[in-house]
C-alpha positions in Angstrom: 0.0 0.0 0.0 1.4 3.4 -1.0 1.3 6.2 1.5 2.3 9.6 0.2 3.0 12.5 2.5 1.4 15.5 0.8 0.9 18.2 3.4 2.5 19.4 6.6 0.9 22.0 8.8 3.2 24.7 10.1 1.7 26.7 13.0 2.4 30.5 12.8 1.2 33.6 14.6 1.0 35.9 11.6 -0.1 34.3 8.3 0.8 37.2 6.1 4.3 37.5 7.6 4.9 33.7 7.3 3.5 33.6 3.7 6.0 36.4 2.7 8.9 34.6 4.4 8.2 31.2 2.7 7.4 32.6 -0.7 9.7 35.6 -1.0 12.7 34.5 1.1 12.6 30.7 1.0 11.2 30.5 -2.5 8.2 28.2 -2.0 5.5 28.4 -4.7 2.2 29.7 -3.5 -0.5 27.2 -4.4 -3.6 28.4 -2.5 -4.6 31.3 -0.3 -8.2 30.7 0.7 -9.7 33.1 3.2 -13.5 32.6 3.4 -13.8 34.1 6.9 -11.8 35.6 9.8 -11.9 32.2 11.5 -10.5 30.2 8.6 -7.6 30.7 6.2 -5.5 28.2 4.3 -2.3 29.2 2.6 -0.6 26.2 0.9 2.9 26.5 -0.5 5.2 24.0 -2.1 9.0 23.9 -2.1 10.5 23.8 -5.6 10.7 20.3 -6.9 8.7 18.8 -3.9 5.7 16.5 -4.0 4.9 17.6 -0.4 3.5 21.0 0.5 3.2 23.0 3.7 0.1 24.9 4.9 -0.1 27.8 7.3 -3.3 29.5 8.3 -6.1 30.3 10.7 -8.3 27.6 12.2 -6.3 24.7 10.8 -4.3 23.5 13.8 -4.1 23.9 17.5 -0.3 23.4 17.6 1.7 26.1 19.2 3.4 28.5 16.7 7.1 27.8 16.5 6.7 24.2 17.7 7.6 22.4 14.5 11.2 21.3 14.6 13.6 19.9 12.1 11.5 19.5 9.0 14.0 18.5 6.3 14.4 20.1 2.9 16.6 17.8 0.8 18.9 19.6 -1.7 21.4 18.4 -4.3 24.0 21.0 -3.5 23.9 22.3 0.1 26.5 25.0 -0.6 24.4 26.5 -3.5 21.1 26.1 -1.6 22.6 27.8 1.5 24.0 30.6 -0.6 20.7 31.2 -2.4 18.8 31.4 0.9 21.3 33.7 2.5 21.1 35.9 -0.6 17.4 36.1 -0.1 17.8 37.3 3.5 17.3 34.0 5.4 19.6 33.5 8.4 21.0 30.0 7.7 23.5 28.3 10.0 26.9 27.3 8.7 27.1 24.0 7.0 28.2 21.0 9.1 28.7 17.3 8.5 28.9 14.2 10.6 32.2 12.5 10.5 33.8 9.7 12.5 34.6 12.0 15.4 31.3 13.8 15.5 30.2 17.1 14.0 32.7 19.0 11.8 32.4 22.4 10.0 31.7 22.5 6.3 30.1 20.0 3.9 31.0 16.4 3.9 34.3 16.2 2.0 33.0 13.4 -0.2 29.5 14.8 -0.4 28.0 11.6 0.9 24.2 11.4 1.0 22.6 12.4 4.3 25.8 13.7 5.8 25.8 17.5 5.3 23.3 19.9 7.1 22.4 23.5 7.7 19.5 25.0 9.6 17.2 28.0 9.5 14.0 29.1 11.3 10.9 30.9 10.2 9.8 34.1 12.0 7.9 32.1 14.6 10.8 29.7 15.3 9.7 26.7 13.4 13.0 25.1 12.3 14.1 23.6 9.0 17.1 21.5 8.1 18.8 21.5 4.7 20.2 18.1 4.0 22.4 17.2 1.0 21.4 14.1 -0.9 22.8 13.4 -4.4 21.8 9.8 -5.0 19.9 9.2 -8.2 20.4 12.8 -9.4 22.2 13.9 -12.5 22.7 17.3 -10.9 20.6 20.3 -9.8 
């Protein structure tokens, strides 16, 4: 049986501020902004190349804003992805990788899959992890 993850809810305090952050700074595509009442609003956005979207809004979750931790965004080239986000004004941590002795600065020297990481947070403190994975990719 297939089970496809298609939507992740991200709790935020200010929908317009979060929408601007995710679309203008992080580069997510805006799919839906449906606001039929003051009690309900759904803003769905999709990261470039992703089959899974995120939703922010009003009346969609009782989770505490800023409580989502470590949602991974898989990228082919972590250095390029980090540079693009920093260029758009996102505060992204330095890249680190896990080696035999623990965490070390910079990307994994061999660019092994699942070994290099960098982090950022949205305006509410929900955290995201960039993770480099190159398997099965021809590049970009």
